[in-house]
N, C-alpha and C positions, 0 to 999 in steps of 0.2 A: 492448549495447555490452560488449565485453572489454577487461581492462586493458592488453591486447596491441596493442589498436587505440589507445592513449592514448599520446600521448609526453610525456616529462617536461615539468612547468610550474614557472614560476618564481613564481606567485604561488598563493595559497592557493585552490583550487577550491571554489565553493559547491555546484557539481553532485558529488555524491559517488558514488563506487561502492556498490554494494549488498556485504554481506558475502559473499554468493555469487559474485558477479563477480570479487572479490578471489581467494577462495579457488581459483578456475579459473584463475587467471593462470599463465604459464608462464615460467620464467626467475627472474632476480633483480629484484626491486623494492624500492626502499625508499621507505615511506610515511611521511609527516611530517605530524603532526597538531599543529595550533596555529590561530593567527589572527593577522592582519596588524597588529593594534594590540597585542599580547603582547610586553611588554619583555623577557620571558626568550627569547621566540622571534627579536625584533631581534636581541638580544645573540648567538645561537646562530648567527644566518644566516650571517655570513661564514665559520665553521667547517665548516659542513655544505656550504656552495657550493664551498670551495676544494677539499673532499675530494669530492664528486661528480664536480668536473669532472675529476678523474684517474681516474674510472670510466665511460668513454665507453658500455658496454654496460649500465651500471646505470640503470633508469628510476627516476627520482625525482619521487614524486608528493605534491605538497602539497595536504593536506584540510583545508579550513577547518571546526574543529571547535567544538563550543558547545551551550548549551543544545538539546535537543530533537533533535541532531546523532545519529543511531542508529549509525552505523559507528563511530564514537570508543567509544562505549557497549560494542559488541561486542567491541571490541580492549580493553576494561576501561582506555581511558587516564584518566588523572587528572590529571595536569600536562603543561603543554606548555614547550617543544616536546616530543614523545614520538617519537621515530625508531623504526620497525617493520621489520626486514630480513626480506623473504620471499624463499624459493625455491620455486617452483612453488607458489604460493600457501598455503605453510605458514610460520609463523614460526619464523624461525630463532634472531632475537635481536632486544633491545629496548634503547634508550637513552633515559635522561629527562634533559631539561635540560643537554645538553652546552654547554661553553663552549670547548673547545680541539680544533683539528683532528685531534689525535691519539686524542682520546677517539673520533671520528666514523671515524677511520682503523680503530681497533681493532674497533669494530660490524662494518665492511664486511670486513674480515679472515676474519670467520665464515662467510662464503659459500664458500671453497674448501675 
């Protein structure tokens, strides 16, 4: 399964992609690593959702991260939420623990 086959998701997906599948993705993708019970993730949620809703072409994929989750380790995720902006499978930029929508907007502005 390719990331281009997957639409954005509003909940953290337990079924994560492999690093290879992410690397083969085309276009712009915003990966969000976190967990539904994480207070930092909950605090950042409204800012992230506000900005993502302004970019209809951007795929926003929420990935449930935690112990034993390889994809988060491959991307060297240490804190939640971590947003990783990809263009054609390559990391363009990342943002850790955003609290304001302008922080997220600044991250997404790096795709142009």
